[in-house]
C-alpha positions as CSV (number, residue, x, y, z in Angstrom):
1,M,109.5,77.1,1.4
2,A,108.6,78.0,5.0
3,L,108.4,81.7,5.9
4,T,111.9,82.9,6.6
5,P,112.8,84.7,9.9
6,T,113.7,87.8,8.0
7,A,110.3,87.9,6.2
8,F,108.4,87.2,9.4
9,D,110.3,89.9,11.4
10,W,109.6,92.4,8.7
11,V,105.9,91.6,8.6
12,C,105.7,91.8,12.4
13,T,107.4,95.2,12.4
14,L,105.1,96.5,9.6
15,V,101.9,95.3,11.4
16,R,103.0,96.8,14.7
17,K,103.9,100.1,13.1
18,E,100.6,100.4,11.3
19,S,98.1,98.9,13.8
20,A,99.9,98.5,17.1
21,I,99.0,94.8,16.9
22,V,101.7,92.5,18.2
23,L,102.5,89.3,16.3
24,E,104.7,87.1,18.5
25,K,107.1,84.3,17.7
26,G,105.1,81.2,17.0
27,K,102.6,83.0,14.8
28,E,104.5,82.2,11.6
29,Y,101.9,79.8,10.5
30,L,99.2,82.5,10.9
31,V,101.2,85.0,8.8
32,E,101.9,82.5,6.1
33,S,98.3,81.3,5.8
34,R,96.9,84.8,5.7
35,L,99.4,85.9,3.1
36,V,99.1,83.0,0.7
37,P,96.3,84.5,-1.3
38,L,98.3,87.8,-1.7
39,A,101.4,85.8,-2.8
40,R,99.4,83.9,-5.3
41,A,97.7,87.0,-6.7
42,A,101.1,88.6,-7.1
43,G,102.5,85.5,-8.9
44,A,105.2,85.1,-6.2
45,A,106.8,81.7,-5.8
46,D,105.9,81.6,-2.1
47,V,105.0,83.9,0.8
48,S,108.6,84.6,1.7
49,A,109.3,85.7,-1.9
50,Y,106.2,87.9,-1.9
51,V,107.2,89.6,1.4
52,D,110.8,90.1,0.3
53,G,109.5,91.7,-2.9
54,V,107.4,94.2,-1.0
55,R,110.2,94.7,1.6
56,L,112.9,95.4,-1.0
57,R,110.7,97.4,-3.4
58,P,108.3,99.3,-1.1
59,D,104.7,99.4,-2.4
60,R,102.2,101.2,-0.2
61,R,99.2,99.3,-1.5
62,A,100.9,96.0,-1.0
63,Q,101.9,97.0,2.5
64,T,98.3,98.0,3.3
65,A,97.1,94.6,1.9
66,I,99.5,92.8,4.2
67,V,98.4,94.7,7.3
68,E,94.7,94.2,6.4
69,A,95.2,90.5,5.8
70,L,96.7,90.1,9.3
71,T,94.3,92.3,11.2
72,T,91.0,91.0,9.9
73,N,89.3,88.8,12.6
74,E,86.7,86.1,12.5
75,T,83.1,87.2,13.1
76,S,79.6,85.9,13.2
77,W,76.1,87.0,13.9
78,F,75.4,87.5,17.6
79,R,78.8,86.1,18.3
80,D,79.0,84.0,21.5
81,G,75.3,84.6,22.2
82,A,75.5,85.5,25.9
83,P,76.8,89.1,25.5
84,F,73.9,89.9,23.2
85,Q,71.5,88.4,25.5
86,A,72.9,90.5,28.4
87,F,72.7,93.5,26.1
88,S,69.0,92.9,25.2
89,T,67.7,91.7,28.6
90,S,69.6,93.8,31.1
91,V,71.6,96.7,29.6
92,L,68.9,98.0,27.2
93,P,66.1,98.0,29.9
94,A,68.4,100.0,32.2
95,L,69.3,102.4,29.5
96,K,65.7,102.9,28.5
97,Q,65.1,104.2,32.0
98,A,68.3,106.3,32.1
99,R,67.7,107.8,28.6
100,A,63.9,108.2,28.8
101,T,64.2,111.9,28.3
102,T,66.3,111.9,25.1
103,R,64.9,108.5,23.8
104,S,68.2,108.1,21.9
105,L,71.0,105.5,22.1
106,R,74.4,105.3,20.4
107,V,76.4,102.1,20.2
108,W,80.0,101.6,19.0
109,S,81.1,98.4,17.5
110,A,84.8,99.1,17.7
111,A,86.2,96.1,15.7
112,S,83.3,95.6,13.4
113,S,85.1,93.5,10.7
114,T,82.6,92.7,7.9
115,G,79.6,94.1,9.9
116,Q,77.9,91.2,11.5
117,E,78.3,92.5,15.0
118,A,77.1,96.0,14.1
119,Y,74.1,94.7,12.3
120,S,73.3,92.2,15.1
121,L,73.2,95.2,17.5
122,A,71.0,97.1,15.1
123,I,68.6,94.1,14.9
124,S,68.5,94.0,18.8
125,L,67.7,97.7,18.9
126,Q,65.2,97.6,16.1
127,D,63.2,94.9,17.9
128,S,63.3,96.5,21.3
129,L,63.6,100.3,21.0
130,V,63.1,101.7,17.5
131,A,59.7,100.1,17.2
132,E,58.8,102.2,20.3
133,G,59.9,105.5,18.6
134,W,63.5,105.7,19.9
135,R,66.4,106.9,17.8
136,A,69.3,104.4,17.6
137,E,72.6,104.7,15.9
138,I,75.4,102.1,15.6
139,I,78.9,103.1,14.5
140,G,81.0,100.3,13.2
141,T,84.8,100.9,12.9
142,D,87.7,98.8,11.7
143,L,91.2,99.2,10.5
144,S,90.6,97.4,7.2
145,N,88.9,99.3,4.4
146,E,88.4,96.1,2.6
147,V,86.2,94.5,5.3
148,L,84.4,97.9,5.8
149,E,83.4,97.9,2.1
150,K,81.7,94.5,2.6
151,A,80.1,95.8,5.8
152,K,78.7,98.9,4.0
153,A,77.3,96.7,1.3
154,G,75.4,94.6,3.8
155,R,75.3,91.5,1.6
156,Y,76.3,88.1,2.8
157,S,76.5,84.5,1.5
158,Q,74.3,81.7,2.8
159,L,77.4,80.3,4.6
160,E,77.9,83.6,6.4
161,M,74.2,83.8,7.3
162,N,74.4,80.3,8.8
163,R,77.0,81.5,11.3
164,G,74.8,82.5,14.3
165,L,71.7,84.1,12.7
166,P,68.4,82.6,13.9
167,A,66.1,81.7,11.0
168,P,63.3,84.1,12.2
169,L,65.7,87.0,12.1
170,L,66.9,86.1,8.7
171,V,63.4,86.1,7.3
172,R,62.4,89.4,9.1
173,H,65.5,91.5,8.5
174,F,67.1,90.3,5.2
175,T,66.0,89.9,1.5
176,R,67.3,87.3,-0.8
177,V,69.3,88.6,-3.8
178,G,70.4,85.7,-6.0
179,T,72.5,83.5,-3.9
180,Q,73.1,86.1,-1.2
181,W,71.2,87.9,1.5
182,Q,70.9,91.7,1.7
183,V,70.3,93.6,5.0
184,N,67.0,95.3,4.8
185,D,67.0,99.1,4.6
186,D,65.5,99.8,8.0
187,I,68.4,98.0,9.7
188,K,71.0,99.3,7.3
189,R,70.0,102.9,8.0
190,M,70.8,102.5,11.6
191,V,74.4,101.6,11.0
192,R,77.3,103.8,9.8
193,F,80.8,102.3,9.1
194,Q,84.1,104.2,9.0
195,Q,87.8,103.4,9.0
196,L,89.5,103.8,12.4
197,N,92.8,102.7,13.9
198,L,92.1,102.1,17.6
199,T,95.4,103.8,18.5
200,S,94.3,107.0,16.8
201,S,91.9,109.8,18.0
202,Y,88.2,109.0,18.8
203,A,87.2,112.6,18.9
204,A,85.2,112.5,15.7
205,L,83.1,109.6,16.9
206,G,81.1,111.4,19.5
207,Q,79.7,109.9,22.7
208,F,78.2,106.5,23.2
209,D,76.0,104.7,25.6
210,V,77.5,101.2,24.9
211,V,80.8,100.2,23.4
212,F,81.4,96.7,22.1
213,L,85.2,96.3,22.2
214,R,85.2,92.5,21.9
215,N,88.1,90.2,20.9
216,V,90.5,92.9,19.9
217,L,92.5,93.9,23.1
218,I,94.1,90.5,23.1
219,Y,96.2,91.6,20.1
220,F,97.8,94.6,21.8
221,D,100.6,95.0,24.4
222,L,99.8,96.2,27.9
223,E,100.5,99.9,27.3
224,T,98.3,100.0,24.2
225,K,95.5,98.2,26.0
226,R,95.7,100.7,28.8
227,D,95.6,103.7,26.4
228,I,92.6,102.3,24.5
229,L,90.6,101.6,27.6
230,S,91.4,105.1,29.0
231,R,90.1,106.7,25.8
232,V,87.1,104.5,25.6
233,R,86.1,105.8,29.1
234,K,86.1,109.3,27.7
235,V,83.7,108.5,24.9
236,L,81.2,106.7,27.1
237,R,78.3,108.7,28.4
238,P,77.7,108.7,32.1
239,G,76.2,105.4,33.1
240,G,77.4,103.7,29.9
241,Y,78.6,100.1,29.4
242,M,81.5,98.4,27.7
243,F,81.6,94.7,26.5
244,L,84.9,92.9,26.1
245,G,85.6,89.5,24.7
246,G,85.4,86.4,27.0
247,A,89.2,86.3,27.3
248,E,89.7,90.0,28.0
249,T,89.6,92.0,31.2
250,T,90.4,95.4,32.6
251,L,92.0,93.9,35.7
252,G,95.6,94.7,35.9
253,V,95.3,97.0,32.9
254,D,93.1,99.9,33.8
255,E,91.6,100.0,37.3
256,N,89.2,102.8,36.5
257,W,86.5,100.3,35.6
258,D,83.9,98.5,37.7
259,R,82.9,95.0,36.6
260,E,79.3,93.8,36.8
261,L,78.2,90.3,36.2
262,I,75.0,89.7,34.1
263,G,74.5,86.0,34.1
264,R,77.8,84.7,33.0
265,V,78.8,87.8,31.1
266,S,81.0,90.5,32.6
267,V,80.2,94.1,31.6
268,H,82.4,97.0,32.5
269,R,81.4,100.5,33.6
270,P,83.6,103.5,34.4
271,K,84.1,104.1,38.0
272,N,82.4,107.3,39.4
273,G,80.1,107.6,36.4
274,G,82.6,107.8,33.6
275,Q,84.4,110.4,31.4
276,A,87.1,110.8,34.0
């Protein structure tokens, strides 16, 4: 049986309440496909029956599982390529000059999912800065505790490794463990993962030189986007950079950002130096 309007509306309300993510009409297929594994695990006849069971007999763990299933995004190593090239060839050289006194950089992967983005950033920093004696730290955050546990483990299947990771980097930075690949300790030590709802406080995160906020704003309404961008500005150190996804922009959302083009990649920097 197809997902009923009542079940769909309840899921949309739950996800918006817990994460501020907006699921619009027409996304029924997405909700159904993401919740099929949960319905099967619960022994429900179908997704609607599973949702109705959770709705009528509230279960916090089941509600959390639903939200996490619908807020986990696709990811890959060095996703889309060009932003990481811009990061390595333009942003890092500029920051090496600007931070020459402290010789320290902090990067935030704000929707880190299972960790590929954060570890990709760590690999970039290891090869360009850490080898020269710099200190580098990457903070990876996500709403889902389930994906964060995988990220913290730093162990991936061959199929996951095949998604964007060049063979030379695989050999250099990973160790084979059975049928899987383990991130080497020198990379793993650079990355720390923690649970964070992007609509909550960022105060405990500290300040950053670069923020990767890629492919996540598209899921929020205008006011939530504006609020997130405003608070990201406050955790960026003066002269810092923000990377958004290819379909995302600050235009018409938060005009307190300047856009710079590096090749075909747009990077964003707070106007007047930042932390306004």
